[in-house]
C-alpha positions in Angstrom: 117.3 28.7 1.4 120.6 30.8 1.3 124.3 30.0 0.8 127.4 32.2 1.3 130.2 30.2 0.0 133.0 31.9 1.8 130.9 32.7 5.2 133.1 31.2 8.1 135.9 30.9 5.8 136.5 34.9 5.0 137.7 35.0 8.7 140.2 32.5 8.2 141.1 33.6 4.8 141.9 37.0 5.8 143.9 35.2 9.2 145.6 33.0 7.5 146.4 35.1 4.5 148.0 38.1 6.1 149.5 36.0 8.7 148.1 37.4 11.1 149.2 35.7 14.9 146.0 37.0 16.8 143.0 34.5 17.9 139.8 34.9 16.2 139.0 36.1 20.0 141.3 38.7 19.6 140.7 39.7 16.3 136.9 39.8 16.9 137.8 42.5 20.1 140.0 44.5 17.5 136.9 44.6 15.1 134.9 45.6 17.7 137.3 48.9 18.0 135.9 50.2 14.7 132.7 51.5 14.2 129.7 49.7 12.8 129.8 50.4 8.7 133.7 49.9 9.2 134.1 53.5 7.8 132.8 52.9 4.8 135.0 49.8 4.1 133.6 46.8 2.7 133.8 43.5 2.0 132.5 41.1 -1.1 133.2 37.8 0.7 133.0 35.9 -2.9 136.3 33.5 -2.3 134.7 30.9 -4.1 132.4 32.2 -6.3 128.7 32.3 -5.2 125.0 31.0 -5.2 122.8 33.0 -3.5 121.6 35.7 -4.7 124.3 35.5 -7.6 124.4 32.2 -9.3 128.3 32.8 -10.3 130.8 30.6 -9.9 133.3 33.5 -11.4 132.3 36.3 -8.2 135.5 37.3 -6.8 136.2 38.5 -3.3 137.0 42.0 -2.9 138.0 44.9 -0.7 135.9 48.5 -1.2 137.0 51.8 0.2 140.7 51.9 1.6 141.2 54.8 2.7 144.6 56.2 4.6 143.2 56.0 8.0 141.9 52.3 7.2 143.1 50.0 10.1 143.6 46.1 10.6 140.2 46.9 13.0 138.2 48.0 9.8 139.3 45.3 8.0 138.6 42.6 10.3 135.0 44.3 11.0 134.3 44.7 7.4 135.1 40.9 6.8 132.6 39.9 9.4 130.2 42.6 8.4 130.5 41.3 4.3 129.4 37.9 5.3 126.4 39.0 7.5 125.7 41.6 4.1 125.8 38.4 1.8 123.5 37.0 4.0 121.3 39.1 4.0 120.8 39.1 0.5 118.6 35.6 0.8 116.1 37.8 3.1 116.4 40.0 0.5 115.1 37.5 -1.9 112.7 36.2 0.7 111.0 39.8 1.1 110.7 40.0 -2.9 109.1 36.3 -2.9 106.6 37.4 0.3 108.2 35.0 2.2 107.7 35.6 6.3 110.8 35.3 8.4 109.8 35.1 11.7 112.8 33.8 13.6 116.5 34.3 12.8 118.7 31.7 14.6 122.6 31.8 14.3 124.5 28.2 15.2 127.9 27.3 14.2 131.4 29.1 15.2 130.1 32.3 14.3 127.8 32.3 16.4 130.0 32.2 19.7 131.2 35.6 18.4 129.3 38.2 20.7 130.3 40.8 17.9 129.6 38.8 14.8 126.0 38.0 16.5 125.3 41.6 17.4 126.3 42.7 13.6 123.8 39.7 12.4 120.9 41.4 14.2 121.9 45.1 13.0 122.4 44.1 9.4 119.1 42.0 9.4 117.4 44.5 11.4 115.5 41.4 13.1 116.4 40.0 16.7 118.6 37.0 16.3 118.6 33.9 18.6 121.8 31.7 19.7 120.4 28.2 20.5 121.7 25.9 23.1 122.7 23.7 21.2 125.9 25.5 19.5 126.5 22.6 16.3 123.6 22.9 14.3 124.3 20.3 11.5 125.6 17.6 13.9 122.7 18.4 16.2 120.1 18.0 13.1 121.6 14.7 12.2 121.3 13.2 16.0 117.1 14.3 15.8 116.9 12.8 12.5 118.7 9.7 13.7 116.3 9.8 16.7 113.1 10.2 15.0 114.0 7.4 12.8 114.7 5.3 15.8 110.9 6.3 17.2 112.4 8.4 20.1 109.9 11.3 18.4 107.2 10.5 16.5 108.0 13.5 13.4 110.8 15.7 13.2 108.8 19.0 14.4 108.1 16.9 17.5 112.0 16.3 17.8 112.9 20.1 17.0 109.4 21.1 19.6 111.0 19.1 22.4 115.2 19.7 21.5 115.5 23.4 20.2 115.5 26.1 22.7 117.2 29.7 22.8 119.7 30.6 25.1 119.8 34.2 24.0 118.2 36.6 22.0 120.0 39.8 20.4 118.2 42.9 19.2 119.3 45.2 16.6 121.3 47.9 18.1 123.2 50.1 15.0 120.5 48.9 12.1 120.0 52.2 10.5 124.1 52.5 10.1 123.8 48.9 9.1 121.3 49.7 6.2 123.0 52.3 4.9 126.0 50.5 4.3 124.0 47.6 2.9 122.7 49.8 0.0 126.8 50.1 -1.1 127.4 46.7 -0.2 124.1 45.9 -3.1 126.3 47.6 -5.5 129.8 45.8 -5.5 128.5 42.9 -7.3 127.4 44.3 -10.5 130.5 46.8 -10.9 133.1 43.5 -9.9 131.4 41.6 -12.3 132.0 44.3 -15.0 135.2 44.5 -14.6 136.4 40.9 -13.7 
């Protein structure tokens, strides 16, 4: 399992800290106007330290690559991409351990954003599925409870009966995101060396 401590909170932090009045829908629409890889702007989402793959409570967040042409759209897109890059670190660990990943399913609030879902497909260079049930944790708890009262004989049977894909999103900009991810991977050691 991989965890990004500041995943969804990264966008909320950005919105609230910089007193941005736009809704999340408006912010992601703005982010869609910036190119994939945000013209080199990167976000390290370590607002609360980090767990995967850097077990480091002292890791710190940062924007890297700001230029005079960097606009708000770049910042918002970089936040979305930075969270996806952080989650890609988990898949990198899985590959190093020869653990196969055959399906990637998105859930929760971030999965409601078509742009963020596309960014994840691009960063992971893998199809991602959006599920019919949006709230994974609550839905999973309901399945466990149902299994506990014998509505299904096993958790696997409960999942088989109820978890269905609503949509599959294929990668479109995987090459650009792979190049940006290479730069992203160098940020944590650089930040740690100065922090």
